[in-house]
C-alpha positions in Angstrom: 147.5 180.4 230.8 147.1 184.2 231.2 148.8 187.1 229.5 151.2 188.9 231.9 149.9 192.4 232.8 153.0 194.2 231.5 152.6 192.5 228.2 149.1 193.7 228.0 150.0 197.2 229.0 153.0 197.5 226.6 151.9 195.5 223.6 149.5 196.5 220.9 149.8 199.1 218.2 152.3 201.5 219.7 150.9 204.7 218.2 147.4 204.0 219.6 148.8 202.9 222.9 150.7 206.1 223.3 147.6 208.2 222.3 145.5 206.3 224.9 148.0 206.8 227.7 148.2 210.5 226.7 144.5 210.7 227.1 144.7 209.1 230.5 147.4 211.5 231.7 145.4 214.5 230.4 142.3 213.2 232.2 144.2 212.9 235.4 145.5 216.4 235.1 141.9 217.7 234.5 140.7 215.7 237.5 143.2 217.4 239.8 142.3 220.8 238.4 138.7 220.0 239.0 139.5 219.1 242.6 141.2 222.5 243.1 138.6 224.6 241.3 135.3 223.0 242.4 133.3 226.0 241.1 134.1 225.3 237.5 134.1 221.5 237.6 131.5 221.4 234.9 134.0 222.7 232.3 136.5 220.0 233.4 133.9 217.3 233.3 133.0 218.3 229.8 136.7 218.0 228.7 137.0 214.7 230.5 133.9 213.3 228.7 135.4 214.4 225.4 138.5 212.3 226.3 136.2 209.3 227.0 134.6 209.6 223.5 138.0 210.0 221.8 139.5 207.0 223.7 136.6 204.8 222.6 136.8 206.1 219.0 140.6 205.3 219.0 139.8 201.8 220.4 137.4 201.1 217.5 139.7 202.5 214.9 142.6 200.4 216.2 140.4 197.3 216.1 139.5 197.9 212.5 143.1 198.7 211.5 144.3 195.7 213.4 141.8 193.4 211.6 143.0 194.9 208.3 146.6 194.3 209.1 146.0 190.8 210.4 144.1 189.6 207.3 146.5 191.3 205.0 149.5 189.5 206.4 147.6 186.2 206.5 146.8 186.7 202.8 150.5 187.4 202.1 151.6 184.2 203.8 150.5 181.8 201.0 149.3 179.3 203.6 147.4 179.9 206.8 149.3 178.7 209.9 147.1 178.6 213.0 149.7 180.2 215.2 150.1 183.2 212.8 146.3 183.7 212.5 145.5 183.4 216.2 148.6 185.3 217.3 147.8 188.2 215.0 144.2 188.3 216.1 145.2 188.2 219.8 147.6 191.1 219.3 144.9 192.9 217.3 142.5 192.8 220.3 145.0 194.2 222.9 144.7 197.9 221.9 140.9 198.1 221.7 140.7 196.4 225.1 143.2 198.8 226.5 141.2 201.7 225.0 137.9 200.6 226.6 139.7 200.0 230.0 141.2 203.5 229.8 137.8 204.9 228.8 136.3 203.3 231.9 139.0 204.8 234.1 138.5 208.2 232.6 134.7 207.8 233.2 135.4 207.4 236.9 137.3 210.7 236.9 134.4 212.6 235.4 132.0 212.0 238.3 130.8 215.3 239.9 132.3 216.3 243.2 129.8 217.8 245.7 130.5 221.5 246.4 130.1 222.5 250.0 128.8 226.0 250.6 
């Protein structure tokens, strides 16, 4: 059984998901600016590479925060139910996976474009 794509794209920690989608939108804007101004594409590539680093950093931070929340709520529920444990861990992994996927997409946008003279 697979997770539906819309559940994957919309679930996860909302604040991190919104930040990651914002990074993706900014990277797309920089990519189109880079297409229009090929002479200064190095500046835009540098900005896009910073967005890659930030998206991966956000992914790691959301992983750690998700682990913290999952184990906290398991400790609060006096007994461990498998569906609570595995459901929490599954939801915890959505945001970091999305962050890495968005980082890979942004990496594709940072490839240099040949300048014809």
